[in-house]
BAFIFI-606501 format. One line per 2 residues: number of its first residue (from 1); their letters; for each residue x, y, z of C-alpha. Coordinates in Angstrom, 1 decimal, always signed. Example, Ala and Ser with C-alpha at 12.3 -4.5 7.8 and 13.67 -1.06 7.14 Angstrom:
1) AS) +12.3/-4.5/+7.8 ~ +13.7/-1.1/+7.1
***
This chain:
1) MK) +6.2/-11.1/-40.4 ~ +6.1/-9.2/-37.1
3) NK) +8.3/-6.8/-35.8 ~ +10.8/-7.9/-32.1
5) TS) +8.9/-6.3/-29.7 ~ +11.4/-3.4/-28.3
7) PL) +12.2/-3.6/-24.7 ~ +10.4/-0.3/-24.0
9) VW) +6.9/-2.4/-25.0 ~ +8.5/-4.9/-22.6
11) AA) +9.1/-2.2/-20.0 ~ +5.5/-0.5/-20.6
13) RI) +3.6/-3.9/-20.5 ~ +5.2/-5.1/-17.5
15) LV) +4.8/-1.6/-15.7 ~ +1.1/-0.7/-17.1
17) GL) +0.0/-4.2/-16.3 ~ +1.5/-4.9/-12.8
19) LF) -0.4/-1.0/-11.6 ~ -3.5/-2.0/-13.3
21) IF) -3.8/-5.1/-11.4 ~ -2.3/-3.5/-7.9
23) SG) -4.8/-0.7/-8.4 ~ -7.9/-2.8/-9.0
25) LV) -6.9/-5.6/-5.8 ~ -6.6/-2.7/-3.8
27) KI) -9.9/-1.2/-4.7 ~ -11.7/-4.7/-5.2
29) ND) -10.0/-5.6/-1.6 ~ -12.6/-2.5/-0.2
31) PL) -15.5/-2.3/-3.1 ~ -18.1/-0.7/-0.7
33) GF) -15.5/+2.1/+0.2 ~ -14.7/+2.5/-3.2
35) SY) -18.5/+2.5/-4.2 ~ -18.6/+5.3/-1.7
37) KL) -16.0/+7.4/-3.8 ~ -18.1/+7.0/-7.2
39) EE) -21.1/+8.0/-5.3 ~ -19.0/+11.5/-4.5
41) YF) -18.3/+11.8/-8.3 ~ -21.9/+11.0/-9.1
43) EV) -22.9/+14.2/-6.8 ~ -20.1/+16.4/-8.4
45) FH) -21.5/+15.7/-12.0 ~ -25.1/+15.3/-10.9
47) MT) -25.9/+11.9/-11.7 ~ -27.0/+10.5/-8.3
49) FL) -29.9/+8.5/-10.2 ~ -26.4/+6.3/-10.7
51) SG) -25.9/+6.1/-7.3 ~ -27.4/+2.8/-6.2
53) LA) -25.8/+1.1/-9.0 ~ -22.6/+2.8/-7.2
55) LT) -21.7/-1.1/-5.6 ~ -22.2/-2.8/-9.1
57) IA) -20.4/-0.1/-10.8 ~ -17.1/-0.5/-8.7
59) IA) -16.5/-4.1/-8.4 ~ -17.1/-4.3/-12.3
61) LC) -14.3/-1.0/-12.8 ~ -11.9/-2.9/-10.3
63) AL) -12.2/-6.0/-11.9 ~ -12.1/-4.5/-15.7
65) EI) -8.4/-3.0/-14.2 ~ -7.9/-6.3/-13.1
67) IL) -8.0/-8.1/-16.2 ~ -7.1/-5.7/-18.4
69) GF) -3.5/-5.6/-16.5 ~ -3.2/-9.5/-16.6
71) AL) -4.2/-9.6/-20.1 ~ -1.9/-7.2/-20.9
73) LI) +1.1/-9.2/-18.9 ~ +0.3/-12.4/-21.0
75) GV) -0.5/-10.9/-24.2 ~ -3.9/-11.7/-24.7
77) RA) -6.1/-10.1/-27.3 ~ -3.5/-7.3/-27.3
79) VS) -5.5/-5.2/-29.9 ~ -8.5/-5.0/-27.8
81) VA) -6.7/-4.3/-24.3 ~ -4.7/-1.6/-25.8
83) WG) -7.8/+0.3/-26.3 ~ -9.5/-0.6/-23.3
85) LL) -6.2/+0.3/-21.5 ~ -6.3/+4.3/-23.6
87) LL) -9.7/+4.5/-23.1 ~ -9.4/+3.6/-19.3
89) II) -6.9/+5.7/-18.5 ~ -8.4/+9.4/-20.5
91) FF) -11.3/+8.6/-18.5 ~ -9.6/+8.2/-15.2
93) AF) -7.1/+11.5/-15.8 ~ -10.0/+13.3/-16.7
95) LT) -11.6/+12.6/-13.4 ~ -8.2/+13.3/-11.3
97) FY) -7.9/+16.4/-13.8 ~ -11.4/+17.8/-13.0
99) SA) -11.3/+16.5/-9.4 ~ -7.5/+18.5/-8.9
101) AF) -8.8/+22.0/-10.9 ~ -12.3/+22.0/-9.0
103) HV) -11.3/+21.2/-5.5 ~ -14.5/+18.6/-5.6
105) VE) -13.1/+15.5/-4.8 ~ -10.0/+15.2/-1.9
107) TC) -8.7/+12.1/-2.3 ~ -9.8/+9.9/-6.1
109) GC) -9.9/+6.7/-4.7 ~ -7.1/+5.3/-7.4
111) FG) -5.8/+3.0/-5.2 ~ -8.3/+3.0/-2.0
113) DA) -7.0/+3.5/+1.2 ~ -4.0/+1.9/+1.3
115) IP) -2.2/+4.4/-0.5 ~ -4.4/+7.8/-0.2
117) LT) -2.8/+10.3/-3.2 ~ -3.9/+13.8/-3.6
119) PW) -5.9/+14.5/-6.9 ~ -2.9/+16.6/-8.5
121) QS) -0.7/+13.4/-7.4 ~ -3.2/+10.9/-8.9
123) FS) -3.2/+13.2/-12.0 ~ +0.4/+13.0/-12.8
125) KD) +0.4/+9.2/-11.9 ~ -2.4/+8.8/-14.5
127) LV) -0.4/+11.2/-17.1 ~ +2.8/+9.0/-16.6
129) LL) +0.2/+6.0/-17.3 ~ -1.0/+7.4/-20.1
131) LL) +2.2/+8.4/-22.2 ~ +3.1/+4.3/-21.6
133) IL) -0.3/+3.3/-22.5 ~ +0.7/+5.1/-25.8
135) VL) +3.6/+3.3/-26.2 ~ +1.7/+0.2/-26.4
137) FR) -1.1/+1.5/-28.3 ~ +1.3/+2.8/-31.0
139) NR) +2.9/-1.0/-30.7 ~ -0.3/-3.0/-30.1
141) RN) +0.1/-5.5/-32.9 ~ +3.5/-6.2/-32.1
143) IE) +2.4/-7.5/-28.5 ~ +3.8/-11.1/-28.3
145) PL) +0.9/-13.5/-26.4 ~ +2.8/-15.9/-23.3
147) FS) +0.0/-18.3/-24.8 ~ -1.5/-20.5/-27.3
149) PK) -5.0/-18.3/-28.4 ~ -7.3/-21.1/-26.5
151) TG) -4.9/-20.9/-23.6 ~ -4.9/-17.2/-23.0
153) DN) -8.7/-17.0/-23.3 ~ -8.9/-19.3/-20.8
155) LL) -6.6/-17.7/-18.5 ~ -8.5/-14.2/-18.6
157) IA) -11.8/-15.9/-18.2 ~ -10.4/-17.3/-14.6
159) AT) -9.1/-14.1/-14.1 ~ -12.6/-12.7/-14.7
161) VL) -14.3/-14.9/-12.5 ~ -11.9/-14.9/-9.7
163) SV) -11.6/-10.9/-9.7 ~ -15.3/-10.6/-9.7
165) GF) -15.8/-13.5/-7.2 ~ -13.3/-11.4/-4.6
167) GL) -15.2/-8.4/-4.8 ~ -18.5/-10.1/-4.1
169) YT) -16.5/-11.7/-1.0 ~ -15.0/-8.8/+0.3
171) YN) -18.2/-6.8/+0.1 ~ -20.0/-9.3/+1.7
173) FS) -17.4/-10.5/+4.7 ~ -15.3/-7.6/+4.8
175) PV) -11.8/-6.4/+3.2 ~ -8.9/-9.0/+3.7
177) VD) -7.1/-6.5/+5.0 ~ -8.2/-3.8/+6.4
179) FL) -6.3/-0.2/+5.8 ~ -8.8/+2.0/+7.5
181) PY) -8.2/+3.6/+11.5 ~ -10.6/+1.8/+12.5
183) KI) -8.3/-1.8/+12.2 ~ -8.1/-4.9/+14.6
185) GA) -5.4/-4.0/+17.3 ~ -5.9/+0.0/+17.0
187) NL) -6.3/+2.0/+20.0 ~ -8.8/+4.7/+18.8
189) LD) -8.4/+7.1/+21.5 ~ -4.4/+7.1/+20.4
191) EM) -5.5/+7.9/+17.2 ~ -7.6/+10.9/+17.5
193) KT) -5.0/+12.2/+19.5 ~ -2.5/+15.0/+18.3
195) PP) +0.8/+14.7/+19.8 ~ +2.4/+18.0/+21.6
197) GA) +4.8/+19.9/+19.5 ~ +2.6/+18.5/+16.4
199) KP) +2.5/+21.5/+13.7 ~ -0.9/+21.7/+12.7
201) DE) -2.0/+23.2/+8.4 ~ -0.5/+26.1/+7.5
203) FE) -2.5/+28.8/+5.5 ~ -1.3/+31.4/+3.5
205) LT) -4.7/+34.0/+2.8 ~ -5.0/+36.3/-0.2
207) YN) -7.1/+39.5/-0.1 ~ -8.2/+41.0/-3.3
209) LK) -7.7/+45.0/-2.9 ~ -9.0/+47.8/-4.2
211) NK) -8.2/+51.5/-4.5 ~ -11.6/+53.3/-4.1
213) KT) -9.7/+56.9/-5.3 ~ -8.3/+55.4/-8.0
215) GE) -10.0/+51.9/-8.4 ~ -6.6/+50.0/-9.2
217) AK) -6.6/+46.6/-8.2 ~ -4.4/+44.1/-6.5
219) TM) -4.1/+41.1/-4.7 ~ -2.1/+40.5/-2.0
221) TN) -1.2/+38.1/+0.7 ~ -1.7/+37.9/+4.5
223) TD) +1.8/+37.9/+5.1 ~ +2.6/+41.3/+2.5
225) YI) -0.8/+42.7/+3.7 ~ +0.4/+43.4/+7.0
227) KT) +3.9/+44.0/+6.1 ~ +3.2/+47.1/+3.8
229) NI) +0.5/+48.1/+6.7 ~ -1.5/+48.9/+3.4
231) WK) -4.2/+47.8/+5.9 ~ -3.5/+51.1/+7.6
233) DN) -4.4/+53.2/+4.4 ~ -8.2/+54.1/+4.4
235) NW) -8.1/+54.8/+0.6 ~ -7.5/+50.6/-0.1
237) EV) -10.5/+48.1/+0.3 ~ -10.8/+44.2/+0.7
239) VG) -13.2/+43.0/-1.8 ~ -14.8/+40.2/-1.4
241) QP) -13.6/+36.8/+0.9 ~ -10.3/+36.5/+1.2
243) ES) -9.3/+33.1/-0.8 ~ -7.3/+30.3/+1.9
245) RL) -4.4/+28.2/+0.1 ~ -3.0/+24.9/+1.8
247) VK) +0.9/+25.9/+2.5 ~ +2.4/+23.5/+4.1
249) KG) +0.6/+20.2/+5.5 ~ +0.6/+19.6/+9.0
251) FT) -0.1/+17.1/+11.3 ~ -3.5/+15.2/+11.1
253) PL) -4.9/+12.5/+13.3 ~ -6.0/+9.2/+11.7
255) IR) -9.3/+9.6/+13.3 ~ -10.4/+13.3/+13.2
257) DL) -14.3/+13.2/+12.8 ~ -15.8/+10.8/+15.3
259) AI) -18.0/+12.3/+17.6 ~ -20.5/+10.0/+19.7
261) QD) -23.3/+12.0/+21.1 ~ -27.0/+10.9/+23.3
263) AQ) -30.2/+12.2/+21.3 ~ -29.2/+15.0/+24.0
265) GN) -26.6/+15.9/+22.3 ~ -24.1/+14.9/+25.1
267) DY) -20.6/+13.7/+24.1 ~ -20.3/+9.8/+25.1
269) TK) -17.0/+9.5/+22.9 ~ -14.6/+9.4/+25.3
271) EL) -16.8/+7.5/+27.9 ~ -17.6/+4.9/+25.2
273) LS) -14.5/+4.7/+23.8 ~ -12.2/+3.7/+27.1
275) NP) -14.4/+1.2/+28.7 ~ -11.9/-0.8/+30.8
277) YT) -14.3/-3.6/+30.2 ~ -15.1/-6.1/+26.8
279) NV) -17.8/-4.3/+25.5 ~ -19.5/-4.6/+22.2
281) II) -20.5/-1.8/+19.2 ~ -22.8/-2.0/+16.9
283) VA) -22.4/+0.0/+13.7 ~ -25.4/+0.9/+11.9
285) DN) -24.4/+3.6/+9.7 ~ -28.2/+3.8/+7.8
287) LD) -31.1/+2.3/+9.6 ~ -33.2/+2.1/+6.4
289) KA) -30.5/-0.5/+4.9 ~ -29.8/-2.3/+7.6
291) DV) -30.2/-6.1/+7.8 ~ -33.0/-6.2/+9.7
293) EA) -32.4/-10.4/+10.8 ~ -28.3/-9.3/+11.8
295) ID) -30.2/-6.1/+14.1 ~ -32.6/-9.2/+15.4
297) RL) -29.9/-11.7/+16.0 ~ -27.2/-9.4/+17.4
299) NA) -30.3/-8.0/+19.6 ~ -30.3/-11.3/+21.3
301) MA) -26.6/-11.9/+21.8 ~ -26.5/-8.5/+23.7
303) IN) -29.5/-9.3/+26.3 ~ -27.4/-12.8/+26.5
305) LA) -24.1/-11.1/+27.2 ~ -25.5/-8.6/+29.5
307) QN) -27.3/-10.8/+31.5 ~ -24.0/-14.0/+31.8
309) FN) -21.4/-11.4/+31.4 ~ -22.6/-7.9/+32.4
311) TR) -21.4/-6.5/+29.0 ~ -22.7/-3.2/+27.6
313) TV) -23.7/-3.0/+23.9 ~ -24.1/-0.1/+22.1
315) ML) -25.7/+0.8/+18.5 ~ -24.0/+3.6/+16.7
317) TS) -26.8/+5.4/+13.7 ~ -26.8/+8.5/+11.8
319) NS) -30.4/+8.1/+11.4 ~ -32.2/+11.2/+13.6
321) HQ) -33.5/+10.3/+17.0 ~ -36.9/+10.2/+16.5
323) YT) -36.7/+7.5/+13.8 ~ -34.1/+5.4/+16.0
325) EA) -36.4/+5.4/+18.5 ~ -39.6/+4.0/+16.3
327) FS) -37.2/+1.6/+15.3 ~ -35.7/+0.4/+18.2
329) KQ) -39.2/+0.2/+19.9 ~ -40.7/-1.7/+16.2
331) HH) -37.7/-4.5/+17.3 ~ -37.7/-4.2/+21.1
333) LM) -34.2/-3.1/+21.3 ~ -32.2/-3.8/+24.3
335) FE) -28.9/-1.6/+23.6 ~ -28.1/+1.4/+24.0
337) IF) -28.3/+3.8/+21.3 ~ -25.8/+6.7/+20.4
339) YA) -25.3/+9.0/+17.5 ~ -22.6/+9.7/+14.8
341) DG) -22.4/+11.2/+12.0 ~ -22.5/+8.8/+8.3
343) VP) -18.8/+9.2/+6.9 ~ -17.1/+7.9/+10.1
345) LK) -19.4/+5.3/+11.3 ~ -19.1/+3.8/+7.1
347) TM) -15.2/+3.9/+7.8 ~ -15.7/+1.8/+11.3
349) VR) -16.8/-1.6/+9.5 ~ -18.0/-1.9/+5.8
351) AN) -20.9/-3.7/+7.0 ~ -24.6/-2.1/+8.2
353) PG) -24.6/-3.7/+10.6 ~ -21.3/-4.5/+11.9
355) IL) -19.8/-4.8/+14.7 ~ -16.8/-4.3/+16.7
357) LM) -15.5/-5.6/+20.1 ~ -13.3/-3.4/+22.5
359) KN) -11.2/-3.1/+25.5 ~ -9.8/-0.1/+26.9
361) GI) -10.4/+1.6/+23.5 ~ -8.8/-0.9/+21.6
363) VI) -10.7/-3.1/+18.6 ~ -10.0/-6.6/+19.8
365) NK) -12.0/-7.8/+16.7 ~ -14.4/-6.8/+14.3
367) WH) -16.8/-8.4/+12.0 ~ -19.3/-8.0/+9.0
369) YH) -22.9/-9.3/+9.9 ~ -22.4/-12.2/+7.7
371) SM) -19.3/-13.0/+9.2 ~ -20.3/-12.9/+13.4
373) PK) -19.0/-16.1/+15.2 ~ -22.1/-17.7/+17.4
375) YD) -23.1/-16.8/+20.2 ~ -21.2/-19.9/+22.4
377) DL) -18.0/-19.0/+19.8 ~ -18.2/-16.0/+21.2
379) VK) -18.2/-15.8/+24.5 ~ -15.5/-19.3/+24.8
381) KY) -13.0/-17.4/+23.0 ~ -13.4/-13.8/+24.4
383) FQ) -15.5/-13.8/+27.8 ~ -14.1/-16.9/+29.6
385) Q) -10.7/-16.1/+29.9
***
C-alpha cells in the first residue's frame, strides 16, 4: 500500500510543475530568441557545430519543460518524470553556475525576455528548484496520479502536440506576447534616452600592487589607493591591469545598442526613427539567410507605397556594404539600405525579413514576413485615414 502523499510533496509538486510550465511557455513564446541564447552557450563550450540545430533544440527544450511540468501536476509516469526533472535541473544549474562564475553569458534566458535574471540570480533559482525536485525524487513512487493511466497518457500526448505546435507557430508568426523593447506602441527614441539625473553604473577598480624593494604584494581598491596616498610612493608599482567590478547598477536605457549608418558610416539613427510620416522599416539581419521571395514581395510593396503615398521604405541589415550592394542589384531593390549591428536587428523583430511600420519613432505595427498583410489591406488600414 502506498504512503499518503505529504503536504510537503504536494507543495513541491505544485511549485515545480507550475514553474517548469511557466519557464517553458515564456521561452517557447520566442523560440528564435532562446536559440540565440543557446548559440552563445555553444560558442562558450566550443560546440558551434550545434549552432545549426539551435532552433530545433530550443523548441525541444522548451516543450520538454512544459511536458515535464504538466506531467508532474497530473501525476502521470511519476518515476520517469522525477528522473527527467532531476537531470534537467542539474543541467540548468551547471549552465547558470558556469555563466555566473566565469562571466561568459550575461543572462541565462531562463524566463526569456519576460523576466531577465543575472547568472547568480538564475543559479540561486535553480538551487531552490533542485531542493524541491530532490524532495519529489525521494518520494517519486508516492506521487498520486489525478487520472487513470490511459487518460493521463492521452493528456500527455496532447500537451506534447500543443507545446511543439505552439513553438512552431511562434517561430513562423512572431511571439504571441512581445517582451522586447521594440514592441508595438513603443517609442524607440524615448527607449534610447537616459533621463536627466539618472545615475550610471558604479564600478570599483582593484589594483594589484608590488613593492619594488621588499617584493611585498597587496591588493587595494581605487578608493583606498587614492586615500592612502600609496600612489605617491615610488616603491610601489601597479602590476598588470586593474580589475573592474560592478558595485551598483545604474540606469540603463531599454535600447542602448542601436546605431543606424549608411555605407559611408554617417549616422542616420535619429533621422530614420523620428520620421513624422508613416514609413516602413524592413529588417533583414542576415541577407544570406533571408527569405528571398519575401524580400521580392516587400520590394514590390515599397514601390507601390512610394508611387501612391510617397512612403519612405528602408532596409536595415548587418551584411557588408559590398555584399548588400550586389544583393540589391541582383534583386532590383528600390528601397534605401542602411546598416546596423546584427544583435539589435535580431531584437527588433524575430523574422528575417521582418517589417516595422513606424511614425514619429513609434512602432505602429510589426510583422513576421509570413503574417505581413496584403498591400490593399495595409493601405486601407494605415494609409487611407
